C-alpha positions in Angstrom: 144.4 72.9 3.3 143.0 69.9 5.1 139.2 70.2 5.2 136.6 68.2 7.2 134.6 67.5 4.0 135.5 67.9 0.3 132.2 67.2 -1.3 129.0 68.7 0.1 125.3 68.6 -0.8 123.0 71.5 0.2 119.3 70.8 0.2 117.4 74.0 -0.1 118.1 77.1 -2.1 116.9 79.8 0.3 119.1 82.4 2.0 120.8 80.0 4.3 121.6 77.4 1.6 122.9 79.9 -0.9 125.0 81.6 1.7 126.5 78.3 2.8 127.3 77.4 -0.8 129.1 80.7 -1.4 131.2 80.4 1.7 132.2 76.8 1.2 133.1 77.4 -2.4 135.6 80.0 -1.2 137.4 77.1 0.5 137.4 75.1 -2.8 134.8 72.6 -1.4 132.8 71.0 -4.2 129.2 71.9 -3.6 126.0 70.7 -5.2 122.8 72.6 -4.4 119.3 71.2 -5.0 116.1 73.3 -4.8 112.7 71.8 -5.2 111.2 75.0 -6.8 112.1 74.9 -10.5 111.7 78.7 -10.7 113.9 79.3 -7.6 111.3 81.8 -6.2 111.2 83.4 -2.8 108.1 84.3 -0.8 107.5 87.7 0.7 107.8 91.4 -0.1 110.4 93.4 1.7 112.9 92.4 4.4 114.3 94.3 7.3 118.0 93.6 7.9 119.8 94.4 11.2 123.4 95.8 11.3 124.8 92.5 12.5 123.0 90.7 9.7 124.6 93.1 7.3 127.9 92.2 8.8 127.3 88.6 7.7 126.2 89.8 4.2 129.5 91.7 4.0 131.5 88.6 4.9 129.6 86.7 2.2 130.7 89.3 -0.2 127.4 90.9 -1.5 127.2 94.1 0.6 128.0 96.3 -2.4 125.1 94.8 -4.3 122.9 95.3 -1.2 123.9 99.0 -0.9 123.2 99.5 -4.6 119.7 97.8 -4.7 118.5 98.2 -1.2 118.8 100.9 1.6 121.2 101.2 4.6 120.1 103.6 7.4 120.8 104.3 11.1 118.5 104.1 14.1 115.1 102.6 15.0 112.3 104.9 16.3 109.4 103.6 18.4 106.2 105.6 18.6 102.8 105.3 20.3 99.8 104.7 18.0 99.2 108.5 17.7 102.8 109.3 16.8 104.4 110.3 20.1 108.0 109.2 20.2 108.7 106.6 22.9 112.2 105.7 22.2 115.0 106.3 19.6 117.2 103.2 19.5 120.6 104.0 18.2 122.3 101.6 15.8 126.0 101.9 16.6 128.8 100.8 14.3 129.0 97.0 14.0 132.5 95.8 15.2 134.5 94.0 12.5 132.4 95.7 9.8 132.0 98.9 7.7 128.3 98.9 8.8 126.8 101.6 11.0 123.0 101.0 11.1 120.6 98.5 9.5 118.9 98.2 6.2 116.0 97.1 4.0 115.7 95.4 0.6 113.0 93.7 -1.4 113.2 90.0 -0.6 113.2 88.8 -4.3 116.1 91.3 -5.0 118.3 89.9 -2.2 117.4 86.3 -3.4 118.6 87.2 -6.9 121.8 88.8 -5.6 122.6 85.5 -3.7 121.5 83.3 -6.5 123.8 85.1 -9.0 126.7 84.9 -6.5 125.9 81.1 -5.9 126.2 80.3 -9.6 129.3 82.5 -10.0 130.9 80.7 -7.1 130.9 77.4 -9.1 128.2 75.8 -7.1 126.4 73.1 -9.2 122.7 74.1 -9.0 119.8 71.7 -9.8 116.3 73.2 -9.8 113.1 71.2 -9.5 114.9 68.5 -7.6 115.1 67.4 -3.9 116.1 64.3 -2.0 114.1 61.1 -1.6 116.4 59.1 0.7 119.6 59.8 2.6 121.6 56.7 3.8 124.7 57.2 6.0 127.7 55.1 6.4 130.8 55.8 8.5 132.5 57.3 5.5 129.8 58.9 3.3 126.2 60.0 2.9 124.4 58.3 -0.1 121.6 60.4 -1.5 118.8 59.4 -3.8 117.2 62.3 -5.6 113.6 62.9 -6.8 114.7 62.7 -10.5 116.0 59.2 -10.1 119.7 60.0 -9.8 121.9 59.3 -6.9 125.3 60.5 -5.6 127.6 60.3 -2.6 128.8 63.2 -0.3 131.0 63.8 2.6 128.4 66.0 4.2 124.7 66.8 3.5 123.4 70.2 4.7 119.6 70.5 5.3 118.7 74.2 4.6 115.1 73.5 3.5 113.4 75.9 6.0 111.1 75.8 8.9 109.1 72.8 7.7 112.2 70.9 6.8 111.8 67.6 5.1 115.4 66.7 6.0 114.7 67.3 9.7 111.5 65.2 9.6 113.3 62.3 7.8 116.5 62.1 9.8 115.9 63.7 13.3 113.3 61.6 15.1 111.6 63.5 17.9 112.8 67.0 16.7 110.3 69.8 17.5 108.0 71.2 15.0 107.1 74.8 14.4 104.7 76.3 17.0 102.1 79.0 16.2 102.8 82.1 18.4 99.3 83.6 18.5 100.4 86.5 16.1 100.1 86.9 12.3 102.1 89.3 10.2 100.7 91.5 7.3 103.1 92.8 4.7 102.9 95.3 1.8 105.2 97.6 -0.2 104.2 101.2 -0.1 105.6 104.7 -1.0 108.1 106.0 1.6 106.2 109.2 2.4 109.4 110.8 3.7 110.4 108.0 6.0 114.2 107.9 6.2 114.9 105.1 8.7 113.1 102.2 10.5 110.0 103.2 12.5 107.5 101.3 14.5 104.2 102.3 16.1 102.8 100.3 19.1 99.1 100.0 19.8 97.1 98.0 22.3 96.6 95.0 19.9 99.3 95.3 17.3 102.4 96.9 16.0 102.9 98.5 12.5 106.4 99.3 11.2 108.1 100.6 8.1 111.6 99.9 6.6 112.8 101.7 3.6 113.7 99.2 0.8 114.6 101.4 -2.2 114.8 105.1 -3.0 111.0 105.3 -3.5 109.4 102.4 -1.5 109.3 101.1 2.0 108.1 97.8 3.4 105.1 97.8 5.7 104.6 95.1 8.3 101.9 94.8 10.8 101.7 92.2 13.6 98.4 91.4 15.2 97.0 89.1 17.7 95.1 86.1 16.4 94.2 83.3 18.9 94.0 80.6 16.2 96.1 80.0 13.2 94.0 80.8 10.1 94.1 81.7 6.5 92.8 85.1 5.4 90.9 84.9 2.1 92.3 87.1 -0.7 89.3 89.3 -1.0 89.5 90.1 2.7 93.2 91.1 2.8 92.7 94.8 1.9 89.7 95.6 4.0 91.1 93.7 7.0 94.5 95.5 6.9 92.8 98.9 6.6 90.6 98.1 9.5 93.6 97.1 11.6 95.4 100.3 10.7 92.4 102.4 11.7 93.7 102.1 15.3 96.8 104.3 14.5 96.4 108.1 14.3 100.0 108.8 13.5 100.1 110.9 10.3 102.3 108.6 8.2 100.1 105.5 9.1 97.1 107.5 8.1 98.7 108.4 4.7 99.5 104.6 4.2 96.0 103.5 5.1 94.6 106.0 2.6 97.0 104.8 -0.1 96.3 101.1 0.1 93.9 100.0 -2.7 92.9 97.0 -4.7 96.2 97.3 -6.7 98.3 97.0 -3.5 100.1 93.6 -3.0 99.2 92.5 0.5 100.5 89.4 2.1 99.5 87.7 5.4 100.9 84.7 7.2 100.7 83.2 10.7 103.9 83.6 12.8 105.5 80.3 13.8 108.9 79.6 15.5 110.9 76.8 16.8 114.3 76.1 18.4 115.7 72.6 18.0 117.9 71.4 20.9 121.4 70.2 20.2 122.7 68.3 18.4 122.0 69.9 15.0 123.7 67.2 13.1 123.6 63.4 12.8 126.8 61.8 11.6 127.1 63.4 8.1 123.9 65.4 7.9 123.8 69.0 9.3 120.7 71.3 9.8 121.2 75.1 9.4 119.0 78.2 9.3 115.2 77.9 9.9 115.5 74.1 10.1 116.8 74.5 13.7 116.2 78.1 14.8 113.2 79.6 13.1 112.3 82.9 14.7 109.6 85.5 14.4 110.6 88.8 12.6 110.5 91.0 15.8 114.4 91.5 15.8 114.9 91.5 12.0 117.3 88.7 12.4 115.7 85.5 11.0 117.5 85.6 7.6 120.6 87.1 9.2 121.0 84.1 11.5 121.1 82.0 8.3 123.7 84.2 6.8 125.7 83.9 10.0 125.4 80.1 10.0 127.1 80.1 6.6 130.0 82.3 7.8 130.6 80.3 11.0 130.4 77.0 9.2 133.0 78.0 6.7 135.3 79.4 9.4 135.1 76.0 11.2 135.7 74.1 8.0 138.8 76.3 7.6 140.1 75.5 11.0 140.2 71.7 10.0 140.0 68.6 12.1 137.6 65.8 11.6 134.0 66.4 10.4 132.6 65.7 13.8 135.0 68.2 15.5 134.1 70.9 13.0 130.3 70.4 13.4 130.7 70.3 17.2 132.5 73.6 17.2 130.0 75.1 14.7 126.8 74.2 16.7 128.3 75.4 20.0 129.3 78.7 18.5 125.8 79.2 17.2 123.6 77.9 20.0 123.4 80.7 22.5 123.2 83.5 19.9 120.3 81.7 18.1 118.6 80.8 21.4 118.7 84.4 22.5 117.1 85.7 19.1 114.3 83.0 19.2 113.5 83.6 22.9 113.6 87.4 22.8 111.7 87.6 19.6 109.1 85.4 21.2 108.9 87.6 24.3 108.4 90.7 22.1 105.5 89.0 20.4 103.9 88.1 23.8 104.2 91.7 24.9 102.5 93.0 21.7 99.8 90.3 21.9 98.9 91.0 25.6 99.2 94.8 25.5 102.3 94.5 27.8 104.8 97.0 28.9 106.1 99.3 26.1 109.1 100.0 28.4 109.9 96.3 28.5 109.5 96.1 24.8 112.0 98.9 24.2 114.4 97.4 26.7 114.4 94.0 25.1 114.9 95.6 21.7 117.9 97.6 23.0 119.5 94.7 24.9 119.0 92.3 22.0 120.5 94.7 19.4 123.5 95.3 21.7 124.0 91.6 22.2 123.9 91.1 18.4 126.9 93.4 18.0 129.1 90.8 19.7 131.3 88.7 17.3 129.6 85.7 15.8 
């Protein structure tokens, strides 16, 4: 098989980077992966995964592990703040997949599944290391690492997230993440009988639940915050409980009463960005949140990174020059990623301004239908 690149470096050991390593190793590409965190940790609590994102997870080869350690379910239900059903959004079977629905899993659990698969693939993983300099010639990319070593590659893939150092170093004028005016609260709580994804819409925010194991579910709450700010640790619990007081739905009331000082509560501002094409410069390619960081409103942020890996490997397999493969890759990915970033942003605007719940439901339905299309 004639491949566009035989030796690849991936900078960043998150979901996108690990998925790309796994997929390229299936083609016998020699892959090095460097991750700056020596403990290879992942941030966050639970993660909601759409059916199309599960299709990509299936293509990567870790769906059995996901089913075993997470939850797969059908349907998404939208309610008013006091628990009146607004819309039951179906999740039809995903074409080209065994999936019928969506899912949830603890983020560290999914990260470990992918990390184990990355190592088993034969990827050379180096932790506590990142790049210091990337110098390109017509035939190679020469990389100097933070541990003083250096090496030469056919392709370097930047997969180091929304605040990408690779993007900053090599792509002059690239956009930077923009605060959206919303923040997201997250916690892991008992399921209280919840069997599938649910969300409750109030005037100033939205609370949702996704089952992530047999006993637990993932709570997320998006609220309107005009300025980007840090919430002190001692204020996380009382602030979240105060925000949830707006919801009279029985399950939300139970959750609010359950939250205590022992609950792990996380908060972060929501930021997003979409980098215009091209997403590559000679022998350096950006994937995942480096180029299409989205808010979580369509449960597709991580899934877009998984899809990037699947499509990149498919274009490698098609052969041709490296430039031809990267051109095909980015044009296959552009419109799908643009749609996710734009529609997620619009959903956030509706929630922040108390906009039309009907428009919110319509965008959700149309987006989920569009995501069913082949990648």
